[in-house]
VOVEX-149808 format. One record per residue (C-alpha): residue number from 1; x, y, z. Coordinates in steps of 0.25 Angstrom, whole numbers, plus 2048, in hexadecimal, padded with zeros to 3 digits. Each point is the difference from the previous one (the first is absolute). Layout:
BEGIN
<rec n="NUM" u="X" v="Y" w="Z"/>
...
This chain:
BEGIN
<rec n="1" u="DBD" v="37F" w="350"/>
<rec n="2" u="7F5" v="7F8" w="803"/>
<rec n="3" u="806" v="7FD" w="80D"/>
<rec n="4" u="802" v="80F" w="802"/>
<rec n="5" u="7F2" v="803" w="7FF"/>
<rec n="6" u="7FB" v="7F4" w="809"/>
<rec n="7" u="80A" v="805" w="80B"/>
<rec n="8" u="7FA" v="80E" w="7FF"/>
<rec n="9" u="7F3" v="7FD" w="801"/>
<rec n="10" u="804" v="7F5" w="80D"/>
<rec n="11" u="806" v="80C" w="806"/>
<rec n="12" u="7F5" v="809" w="7FE"/>
<rec n="13" u="7F6" v="7F6" w="805"/>
<rec n="14" u="809" v="7FF" w="80D"/>
<rec n="15" u="800" v="80F" w="800"/>
<rec n="16" u="7F2" v="800" w="800"/>
<rec n="17" u="7FE" v="7F6" w="80A"/>
<rec n="18" u="80B" v="807" w="80A"/>
<rec n="19" u="7F7" v="80D" w="7FF"/>
<rec n="20" u="7F4" v="7F8" w="804"/>
<rec n="21" u="806" v="7FA" w="80C"/>
<rec n="22" u="805" v="80E" w="804"/>
<rec n="23" u="7F2" v="805" w="800"/>
<rec n="24" u="7FB" v="7F5" w="809"/>
<rec n="25" u="80C" v="803" w="80B"/>
<rec n="26" u="7FC" v="80E" w="7FF"/>
<rec n="27" u="7F3" v="7FE" w="802"/>
<rec n="28" u="801" v="7F6" w="80C"/>
<rec n="29" u="80A" v="809" w="807"/>
<rec n="30" u="7F7" v="80C" w="7FF"/>
<rec n="31" u="7F4" v="7F8" w="805"/>
<rec n="32" u="80A" v="7FB" w="80C"/>
<rec n="33" u="804" v="810" w="802"/>
<rec n="34" u="7F1" v="804" w="800"/>
<rec n="35" u="7FC" v="7F6" w="80A"/>
<rec n="36" u="80C" v="804" w="808"/>
<rec n="37" u="7FC" v="80F" w="800"/>
<rec n="38" u="7F1" v="7FC" w="804"/>
<rec n="39" u="805" v="7F7" w="80C"/>
<rec n="40" u="808" v="80C" w="805"/>
<rec n="41" u="7F5" v="80A" w="7FD"/>
<rec n="42" u="7F6" v="7F8" w="808"/>
<rec n="43" u="80B" v="7FB" w="80B"/>
<rec n="44" u="800" v="7F6" w="80A"/>
<rec n="45" u="7FD" v="801" w="80E"/>
<rec n="46" u="80A" v="7FD" w="808"/>
<rec n="47" u="801" v="7F7" w="80C"/>
<rec n="48" u="800" v="80C" w="80A"/>
<rec n="49" u="7F6" v="807" w="7F8"/>
<rec n="50" u="7F6" v="7F6" w="801"/>
<rec n="51" u="7F4" v="800" w="808"/>
<rec n="52" u="802" v="7F9" w="80E"/>
<rec n="53" u="7F6" v="7F6" w="803"/>
<rec n="54" u="7F7" v="805" w="80C"/>
<rec n="55" u="806" v="7FA" w="80C"/>
<rec n="56" u="7F6" v="7F9" w="80A"/>
<rec n="57" u="7FF" v="808" w="80D"/>
<rec n="58" u="809" v="7FA" w="80B"/>
<rec n="59" u="7F9" v="7F7" w="808"/>
<rec n="60" u="800" v="803" w="80F"/>
<rec n="61" u="809" v="7F6" w="808"/>
<rec n="62" u="7F6" v="7F6" w="805"/>
<rec n="63" u="800" v="801" w="80F"/>
<rec n="64" u="803" v="7F4" w="809"/>
<rec n="65" u="7F3" v="7FC" w="806"/>
<rec n="66" u="7FD" v="802" w="80E"/>
<rec n="67" u="809" v="7F6" w="809"/>
<rec n="68" u="7F7" v="7F6" w="807"/>
<rec n="69" u="804" v="7FC" w="80D"/>
<rec n="70" u="80A" v="7F4" w="800"/>
<rec n="71" u="800" v="7F6" w="809"/>
<rec n="72" u="80A" v="802" w="80A"/>
<rec n="73" u="80D" v="7F8" w="7FF"/>
<rec n="74" u="805" v="7F5" w="809"/>
<rec n="75" u="80A" v="806" w="80B"/>
<rec n="76" u="80F" v="7FD" w="7FD"/>
<rec n="77" u="805" v="7F4" w="809"/>
<rec n="78" u="809" v="805" w="80B"/>
<rec n="79" u="80E" v="7FE" w="7FC"/>
<rec n="80" u="805" v="7FB" w="80D"/>
<rec n="81" u="7F9" v="7F3" w="803"/>
């Protein structure tokens, strides 16, 4: 009979501990749900909605400097001699 009483008290203790663990798990899950809803409500900017960086104005192509007169090239040697 003593064993039955001790077993009953052990089972009662286990039941209380399981209830505490269930409450902690429920609390953690509800906090995760709140965080998920908060992130959904605020939203994140998508890549295509993000402001584009200011583009630098396109530089005009550099014009070639005025061609200076080049030294005359030597005439080609005659082919027949």
